[in-house]
C-alpha positions, 0 to 999 in steps of 0.5 A: 741793818740788813743788806739787800739780797741783790745789788748792782755794780760796774766793774773791770774784769781782772782775771777769771778761773773755771769752776765746776763743769761750766761755771766761772769765778771772776775777779773784778774791780768795781766802782761801787764795791772795790774788788769782788770775786763773783760766780757766773753760773754756766758762763763757759757754755756756748749757749750761755748769755754770759759767754765772753762777758768775763774775759779779762779787760772787759767792763761789765755792768752786773746785777748780783745776788749775795751768797754765803761764799761767793756772790752770784751773777744774776744779769751782766751787760758788756759796757766796753770790751776794749777791742783795740787793746785786744787787737794785738799781743803788745796791747794785751800785755799792757792791759794785763799789766794794769789788771795785775797791779789793780789785783795786787794793790787792792783789798777785797771790798774796798772801793776807790773809784779813782783806781777804776777811772785810772784804769779805764783811761789808761786802757783807752790810751793804750788802745789808741796807740799805733804800736810799740815798734817805734823805738822810743818807748812811747808805748810804755809811757802810759804804763809807767804813769799808771804805776806811779799813780796806783802807787800814790793811790795806794799810799806807796808813792816814792819820794822824787824830790828830796833825800828820803834819809836826810830830807835834803833837796836833790842836786842835779846828777847827785842822786841815787834810788832805793825802792826799799828806802822809799825813793831818792837818796843823796850821795851822802846817805847809805841806808842799811839793808836795801838795794841802791841803784844809780839814777840818772838826771833824765830818768828822774825828770821823766819820773817827775813828769809822770808824777805831775801830769794830771791825767794819762791823756795829757802825757806828752809824746816823748822820744826817749833814748833807749837807755833812759826808756829802760831805766825808767821801766826798771825804776817803776818795775822795781818799786811796784815789785817791792811793795807787792813783794813778788815778780810781776807775771805781766812784765815778762809778757811785755818784755817779750812783745818789746823784743818781738817789735824790735825784730820788725822795727 
């Protein structure tokens, strides 16, 4: 069956790059078609109706025309530009983390509406937060929730309740963690050729809470000690980077904003 010449989609802009003298190539995650790369002709001209529509972290409604290599934007309407997220560097850094993970874990033209819903909900929560200088790590909790949930949606959710090697139930204070092995380990199991790290009971409880919470809006506001906050961040980041097989560019941006926030706390 022949595909229609034009089609519609609603998507979140993940990144963009210039093309030609005034065009933009934008990567979006759409509800209907998954990840798409599209061409917006003239979008960099100040007089263009498409100007500003393809900034990262912008939800847009599109009419697209199919092309040989890239589909072309015929019409675009901004649904939500997430101005609260873009109001400061700390929120922008966290938003770009979400975009980077969606980009990394999503295959082209493979739709999963739950991924878009998760991203939009998390962006709304980030935009509603007062700031990151509270010292308790609450601002990063939605990101860690997002990390675990996109791992689960992608089929890479780490084991948090039993030993991945022998299947034994974990005993309090007798557990370790290895992203390369698939999650938690008991003290008796030593898998080969994987990096194993300590895992404290408080950090394990936080990770399980993030896994069990039904939506990011339902996350409780936790006052975590700095050491637990750092451990949870490291566990989630290590796991995401293991499956993506690369360092997260957005993480250094987030780390920099956290350091700046402590200067004024």
